[in-house]
Structure formats: C-alpha cells, structure tokens
C-alpha positions as CSV (number, residue, x, y, z in Angstrom):
1,M,-0.4,-0.1,0.3
2,A,1.1,3.4,-1.2
3,N,2.1,6.6,1.4
4,H,1.5,9.3,-0.4
5,L,2.2,12.4,1.4
6,G,1.5,15.6,-1.1
7,A,3.6,18.5,1.5
8,A,1.9,21.3,-0.5
9,E,-1.0,20.6,1.3
10,L,0.1,21.2,4.3
11,V,0.0,24.4,5.7
12,G,3.8,25.8,6.6
13,A,5.1,22.8,4.5
14,P,7.7,23.2,1.4
15,R,6.7,22.5,-1.9
16,S,6.8,18.8,-3.2
17,E,5.4,15.2,-4.5
18,T,6.2,12.6,-1.6
19,V,5.2,8.5,-2.3
20,C,6.8,6.4,-0.5
21,M,5.9,2.2,-0.6
22,N,8.3,-0.6,-0.8
23,G,11.6,0.2,-0.2
24,Q,11.3,3.0,-2.8
25,L,10.9,7.1,-1.6
26,T,11.1,9.6,-4.2
27,M,9.5,13.6,-4.1
28,R,9.3,16.0,-6.4
29,L,10.7,19.1,-5.2
30,S,10.7,22.6,-5.9
31,V,14.1,23.1,-4.2
32,S,14.6,26.0,-1.6
33,A,16.6,25.9,1.9
34,E,13.7,25.2,4.0
35,L,13.0,21.6,1.7
36,V,16.9,20.6,1.7
37,R,16.2,20.0,5.8
38,H,12.7,18.9,5.0
39,A,14.1,16.3,2.6
40,R,17.0,15.2,4.8
41,R,15.0,14.9,7.0
42,I,12.4,13.3,5.4
43,V,15.2,10.0,4.0
44,V,16.6,9.6,7.9
45,E,13.2,9.1,9.2
46,H,12.6,6.3,5.7
47,A,16.5,4.7,6.4
48,L,15.0,4.5,9.8
49,M,12.6,2.4,8.7
50,W,13.4,0.1,6.9
51,D,16.0,-1.0,9.2
52,L,19.0,1.1,8.0
53,E,20.1,2.8,10.6
54,E,23.6,2.8,10.6
55,L,23.5,4.7,7.3
56,S,20.5,6.7,7.9
57,E,23.0,9.5,9.0
58,D,24.8,9.5,5.7
59,L,22.0,9.1,3.5
60,G,20.9,12.5,5.5
61,L,24.0,13.7,4.7
62,T,24.3,13.3,1.2
63,V,20.5,14.2,0.3
64,S,21.3,16.9,1.8
65,E,24.3,18.1,-0.7
66,L,23.0,17.1,-3.2
67,L,19.8,19.0,-3.2
68,T,22.1,21.7,-2.2
69,S,24.2,21.7,-5.2
70,V,20.9,22.2,-7.1
71,L,19.4,24.8,-5.3
72,V,23.2,26.9,-5.6
73,H,23.9,25.5,-9.7
74,V,20.8,25.2,-11.6
75,R,18.9,28.7,-12.5
76,R,15.6,28.5,-14.0
77,G,13.6,32.0,-15.2
78,D,10.2,31.1,-13.9
79,G,10.8,30.4,-10.3
80,A,12.5,27.6,-7.9
81,P,15.0,25.2,-8.9
82,R,13.1,21.5,-10.0
83,A,14.5,18.4,-8.9
84,E,13.5,14.5,-8.5
85,L,14.9,12.7,-5.5
86,L,15.1,8.5,-5.5
87,V,15.6,6.5,-2.8
88,Q,16.0,2.9,-3.0
89,R,16.3,0.7,-0.8
90,T,18.7,-2.7,-1.7
91,L,19.4,-5.4,-0.2
92,D,23.3,-5.0,0.9
93,G,22.1,-0.5,1.3
94,A,20.8,1.9,-0.2
95,V,20.6,3.7,-3.6
96,V,20.1,7.9,-3.6
97,V,19.3,9.7,-7.4
98,V,18.8,13.6,-7.6
99,H,17.7,14.6,-10.9
100,D,17.5,18.1,-12.4
101,D,17.2,20.0,-15.7
102,D,20.4,21.0,-15.7
103,P,22.7,18.8,-18.6
104,T,25.7,20.7,-16.9
105,V,27.9,18.0,-15.9
106,P,29.5,19.3,-12.2
107,Q,33.7,19.7,-11.8
108,E,34.9,19.1,-9.1
109,Q,36.7,22.5,-7.9
110,P,39.9,22.8,-5.6
111,S,38.9,23.6,-2.0
112,D,40.7,24.0,1.5
113,A,39.1,22.7,4.7
114,C,38.5,26.7,5.4
115,D,35.8,26.7,1.7
116,E,32.3,26.5,2.1
117,G,31.3,25.2,-0.4
118,G,32.8,22.7,-3.5
119,R,33.3,20.0,-1.4
120,G,30.1,17.8,-1.7
121,F,31.0,15.0,-4.2
122,R,34.3,14.7,-1.5
123,V,32.3,14.7,1.3
124,I,29.5,12.5,-0.2
125,R,32.5,10.0,-1.5
126,G,34.2,10.2,2.2
127,L,30.5,8.6,3.3
128,G,31.7,5.4,1.8
129,A,29.4,6.0,-1.9
130,K,29.8,4.9,-4.6
131,L,28.6,7.9,-7.1
132,A,27.7,8.4,-10.8
133,I,26.8,11.1,-12.5
134,T,24.5,10.5,-16.0
135,P,24.3,13.7,-18.6
136,S,21.3,13.2,-20.6
137,P,19.4,16.7,-22.8
138,Q,16.9,16.5,-19.9
139,G,19.7,17.6,-17.4
140,K,21.5,14.3,-15.3
141,D,20.9,12.1,-13.0
142,I,24.0,12.1,-9.7
143,A,23.2,9.0,-7.9
144,A,25.4,7.5,-4.9
145,V,25.1,4.1,-3.9
146,F,25.8,3.1,0.2
147,R,26.6,-0.7,0.9
148,R,26.9,-1.1,4.1
149,P,29.3,-2.2,6.3
150,L,29.9,-6.0,6.5
151,A,29.4,-7.1,9.9
152,A,26.0,-5.1,10.0
153,A,24.8,-7.4,6.3
154,G,25.6,-10.3,8.2
155,Q,28.9,-11.0,6.2
156,G,31.1,-11.1,8.3
157,S,33.5,-13.2,8.9
158,T,33.0,-16.2,11.1
159,S,36.5,-17.1,12.5
C-alpha cells in the first residue's frame, strides 16, 4: 500500500510531492533551503524505518549535499529549481539519485578546509558512497550508492 503525502497541501510545508512504498521513496521538489532540510529529515526517518540505522545519517547528508548543489547551481527563470529525489533500499544498502533539468556535468573544484562550498562530492565519497553522474539532454542524474558495513549486512567473517 502506498503512503502518499502531498506536502504542498499542508499549511506551512515546503513544496514537494512524496511517495513511499516497498523500500522506495520518491520526491518531486521545488528546491529551497527549507526544503533541503525537510527532505533530509524525511530520508533519515525512512532509512530508520527500513532498518538502515547505520546508513541513515549518511543518506540524509548526501541528500542535503546533492539538493544544495541543485539550489546553488541550477537556474530557472520562473522560480525555484526543480529536482526529483529517489532513495531506494537495496539488499545490501541504499541508492540516492537526484535528477535536475540542467545537463551540465558538475566539475570538482579545488577547495581547502576553510571553503564553505565546493566539497559536496568529496564529502559524499568520504561517507563511503560510489558516485555516478549521467547527463542527458533532459538534465542529469547523480547517484550515490551506499553499502552497509559487512558486519551489519550479516556478511562478516565467522572465523
């Protein structure tokens, strides 16, 4: 059974449409700073419901980093940039995918510890995720694949 929440219908809620079913969360978003925080909380809560406690904060931070990148770099003449977010539970972890309408492939820029921006991909990789960027004429998908630590996934050594 699908859990469907039209968050735009809630008083004071950020503009988004959220659907969750069978270990998959999808959100269509008009991206704002408030919505980035909102989406992060939703993803963390879903990861906890999916028994992915050890990945929940990493998934939330990844969503925050990727949606903030959309907010900063994707321009729309008619308002807030739009994005689609997919978080899918897998057998051994989870995948986060953010799609936006800009086909420009992001380039990592040199940054140091004092810089406030430009470190998103390094942060996500530092969490242990594999990153993939797929551009198309309709925009791009940025995917981050997370695997549970071996012991948490029941694959630890028995010796």
